[in-house]
C-alpha positions in Angstrom: 183.1 32.3 168.2 180.2 33.3 170.3 180.6 35.4 173.4 179.6 33.6 176.6 179.9 36.6 179.0 176.9 36.5 181.3 175.4 39.7 182.7 173.7 39.7 186.2 171.5 42.6 185.1 169.3 43.2 182.1 170.7 44.9 178.9 168.5 48.0 178.5 168.4 51.2 176.6 170.5 52.8 179.2 173.3 50.5 178.1 173.5 52.1 174.6 176.6 54.3 174.6 177.0 57.7 173.1 177.7 57.4 169.4 179.2 60.6 168.1 180.9 60.2 164.7 179.1 56.8 164.1 177.4 56.2 160.8 174.6 53.7 160.8 172.3 52.4 157.9 169.1 51.2 159.0 166.8 49.4 156.5 163.1 49.5 157.0 163.2 52.5 159.4 159.8 53.9 158.7 158.0 52.2 161.5 158.1 49.5 164.1 161.3 47.9 165.0 163.3 49.8 162.4 162.0 53.1 163.6 162.6 52.4 167.2 166.2 51.1 166.3 167.0 54.3 164.2 165.5 56.7 166.9 167.6 55.2 169.7 170.8 55.3 167.7 170.0 59.0 166.6 169.4 60.0 170.3 172.9 58.8 171.1 174.3 60.9 168.5 174.7 58.6 165.5 174.2 59.7 162.0 171.5 57.4 160.7 170.9 56.7 157.1 167.3 55.7 156.7 167.2 53.1 153.8 163.4 52.8 153.1 161.1 51.7 150.3 158.5 54.4 151.0 160.0 57.9 150.9 156.9 59.7 152.3 156.9 57.4 155.2 160.7 57.8 155.7 160.2 61.7 155.8 157.6 61.1 158.6 159.9 58.9 160.4 162.6 61.4 160.3 160.3 64.0 161.7 159.3 61.7 164.6 162.9 60.9 165.4 163.7 64.5 165.7 161.2 65.0 168.3 163.5 63.3 170.7 166.8 64.0 168.7 166.4 67.5 167.3 169.8 67.7 165.9 169.8 64.2 164.3 171.4 63.8 160.8 169.0 61.6 159.0 169.8 61.1 155.3 167.1 59.2 153.5 168.0 56.6 150.8 165.5 55.0 148.6 165.7 51.2 149.0 163.3 48.4 147.8 165.0 45.1 148.8 162.7 43.2 146.4 164.5 44.8 143.5 168.2 44.0 142.8 168.4 47.3 140.7 167.2 49.2 143.7 169.6 47.6 145.9 172.5 48.5 143.6 171.1 52.1 143.3 170.8 52.4 147.1 174.3 51.1 147.7 175.7 53.7 145.3 173.7 56.4 147.0 175.1 55.4 150.4 178.5 55.8 148.8 177.7 59.5 148.1 176.5 60.1 151.6 179.6 58.7 153.5 183.0 57.2 153.2 182.5 54.6 155.9 179.7 52.6 157.6 180.0 51.7 161.3 176.8 50.0 161.5 174.6 48.2 158.9 171.2 47.1 160.4 169.4 44.7 158.0 166.1 45.1 159.6 163.6 45.5 156.7 161.4 42.5 155.9 158.2 41.3 154.7 155.6 38.4 154.7 153.6 38.1 151.4 150.4 36.2 151.9 150.1 34.9 148.3 152.8 33.7 146.0 154.2 36.7 144.0 157.5 37.3 142.1 159.8 40.2 141.9 160.9 42.0 138.8 163.9 39.8 139.0 161.8 36.6 139.0 162.4 35.7 142.7 159.7 34.8 145.3 159.0 38.1 147.0 159.3 37.1 150.6 162.5 35.4 150.2 163.9 38.0 147.9 163.2 40.8 150.4 164.2 39.1 153.5 167.3 37.4 152.3 168.4 38.1 148.7 168.2 41.9 149.1 170.1 42.1 152.3 172.7 39.7 151.0 173.4 41.9 148.0 173.2 45.3 150.0 175.6 44.0 152.6 178.1 42.8 149.9 177.9 46.0 148.0 178.6 48.0 151.4 181.3 45.6 152.7 184.3 47.9 151.7 182.7 50.8 153.6 182.1 48.6 156.6 185.7 47.6 156.4 186.7 51.3 156.2 185.3 51.7 159.8 187.5 51.0 162.8 185.1 48.2 163.8 182.2 47.8 161.5 179.2 45.6 162.4 176.4 44.0 160.4 173.4 43.1 162.4 170.7 41.0 160.5 167.2 40.7 162.2 165.8 37.3 162.0 162.9 35.8 163.9 161.7 33.3 166.4 160.1 31.6 163.5 163.6 30.5 162.2 163.5 27.9 165.1 160.6 26.3 163.7 160.9 23.0 161.7 161.9 25.0 158.5 163.7 23.6 155.5 165.6 25.3 152.7 165.4 23.9 149.2 168.2 25.6 147.4 167.0 24.4 144.2 163.6 25.9 144.5 164.0 29.1 146.6 161.3 30.7 144.5 158.8 28.0 145.3 157.9 27.0 141.9 157.5 23.3 142.5 156.1 23.4 146.1 153.0 24.4 147.9 153.2 28.0 149.0 152.6 28.4 152.6 153.4 32.0 153.7 154.4 31.4 157.3 156.8 28.6 156.1 158.3 30.7 153.4 158.7 33.4 156.0 160.4 31.1 158.4 162.7 29.9 155.6 163.8 33.5 154.9 164.5 34.1 158.6 166.4 30.8 158.8 168.5 32.2 155.8 169.1 35.3 157.8 170.9 33.2 160.5 172.8 31.1 158.0 174.0 34.2 156.2 175.0 35.9 159.6 177.1 33.1 160.7 178.6 32.3 157.2 179.5 35.9 156.9 181.2 35.9 160.3 183.2 32.8 159.3 184.4 34.7 156.1 185.1 37.9 157.9 187.5 36.0 160.3 190.6 38.1 160.6 189.0 41.4 159.8 187.8 44.1 162.2 184.1 43.6 160.8 181.7 41.6 162.9 178.4 40.0 161.8 175.7 39.3 164.3 172.0 38.4 164.4 169.1 39.4 166.5 165.4 38.5 166.8 162.8 40.7 168.5 160.6 38.1 170.1 157.0 39.0 169.6 156.7 42.8 169.2 153.5 44.8 168.9 154.1 46.4 165.5 152.1 46.8 162.2 154.1 43.8 161.0 151.5 41.6 162.9 149.0 42.4 160.4 150.8 40.2 157.9 150.8 37.2 160.0 147.4 35.8 159.7 143.8 36.4 160.8 144.4 35.6 164.4 147.3 38.1 164.8 145.5 40.7 162.7 142.6 40.3 165.3 144.9 40.5 168.3 146.7 43.4 166.9 143.7 45.6 166.8 143.8 48.3 169.4 140.5 47.3 171.1 142.0 43.7 171.5 145.5 44.5 172.8 144.4 43.8 176.5 144.2 40.1 175.4 147.9 40.0 174.4 149.6 42.4 176.8 151.2 39.5 178.8 152.9 38.0 175.8 153.6 41.0 173.4 156.3 43.9 174.0 156.7 47.3 172.7 158.7 48.2 169.6 161.3 49.8 171.9 161.7 46.4 173.7 161.7 44.5 170.5 164.5 46.6 169.1 166.8 46.0 172.1 168.2 42.7 170.8 169.2 44.5 167.5 170.7 47.4 169.4 172.7 45.2 171.8 174.1 43.3 168.7 175.0 46.8 167.2 176.7 48.6 170.2 177.5 46.2 173.2 181.1 46.3 173.4 181.2 42.9 174.7 179.4 41.4 171.7 181.4 39.1 169.4 181.0 38.3 165.8 178.5 35.4 165.5 176.5 36.4 168.6 172.8 36.0 168.3 170.5 38.1 170.6 166.9 38.0 171.5 164.6 37.4 174.6 165.6 34.4 176.4 165.5 31.3 174.3 161.9 30.1 174.1 160.3 33.2 175.3 158.3 35.7 173.3 159.4 38.8 175.3 162.2 39.9 177.6 165.4 41.8 177.7 168.0 40.6 175.1 170.3 37.8 176.0 172.5 35.3 174.0 170.2 33.0 172.0 171.3 29.5 170.8 170.7 28.9 167.1 169.3 25.7 166.0 171.7 23.1 164.5 170.3 23.9 161.1 170.8 27.5 161.4 174.3 26.8 162.4 175.1 24.2 159.8 178.3 25.6 158.0 177.6 23.1 155.0 174.2 24.6 154.4 175.2 28.0 155.0 178.2 27.8 152.4 175.7 26.3 149.9 173.3 29.1 150.4 176.0 31.6 150.1 177.0 30.2 146.7 173.4 30.1 145.5 172.8 33.7 146.8 175.9 35.0 144.8 174.7 33.0 141.7 171.2 34.7 142.0 172.2 38.3 142.8 175.3 38.5 141.0 177.1 40.0 144.0 180.4 38.5 144.9 181.9 39.4 148.3 185.6 40.4 148.4 187.6 39.8 151.7 191.1 40.5 150.5 
């Protein structure tokens, strides 16, 4: 299922093709990796729908993108992935903006330091990082199938390779100790399980499902990752981490390769070379847990139950 073609040169931003007529939806496009992804797609001529929780920040992001892509078409759609109602409203809004989606980039994510619950009663990190994208993708699947070769790219994390377990009966962490980094890692593991299960179910269609992980990129997201990374992310301390952290543009390259590389296949997983925190995107090998079809099918069934979104592949 995964492409094994090896390049002899790095895949860089210069490899992004021109994208006239392409419609992309990028979640969490207000800053960091999402903004870099949206900007580079817009610079190649794609119409990019910015699906974001904070509309004021989305407007500023559009202004930044137009500095290098003055003619960019950048509709803004309000989307809070922690709210299933917002997910449904946003999907309906996307339908008013276009009759097909060529690229859906599930980029937005969060890490909540303390246990909180969404309006739907779900643990917030898992709801935002997995249940929201699961529902949003399902609600837009027919628009992806209307494109000649639609792609869904879901952004995971290197933390998904840690020793992480999913308890499908306690996804809201009601009966377990709440450890934010473990909860985050579980949600990123769920992203990979979702990606590969979606590809299995898409078999025989033109739509492809792929995953990406950015390595360690220097973005504001690092402030959510604990006191050490907050300290290292401060501008005055960045000289300490230049050797291991990369720019948002570099961190966005795995996502962009998954989205536009013509040699990419459904089920591919891109990131810096396995085991590294930075570097140009290459094929990554998922862990046995992330590639477990039985766990993925069980998570899929549980996600449908929790969100009420049922995928149709006919």
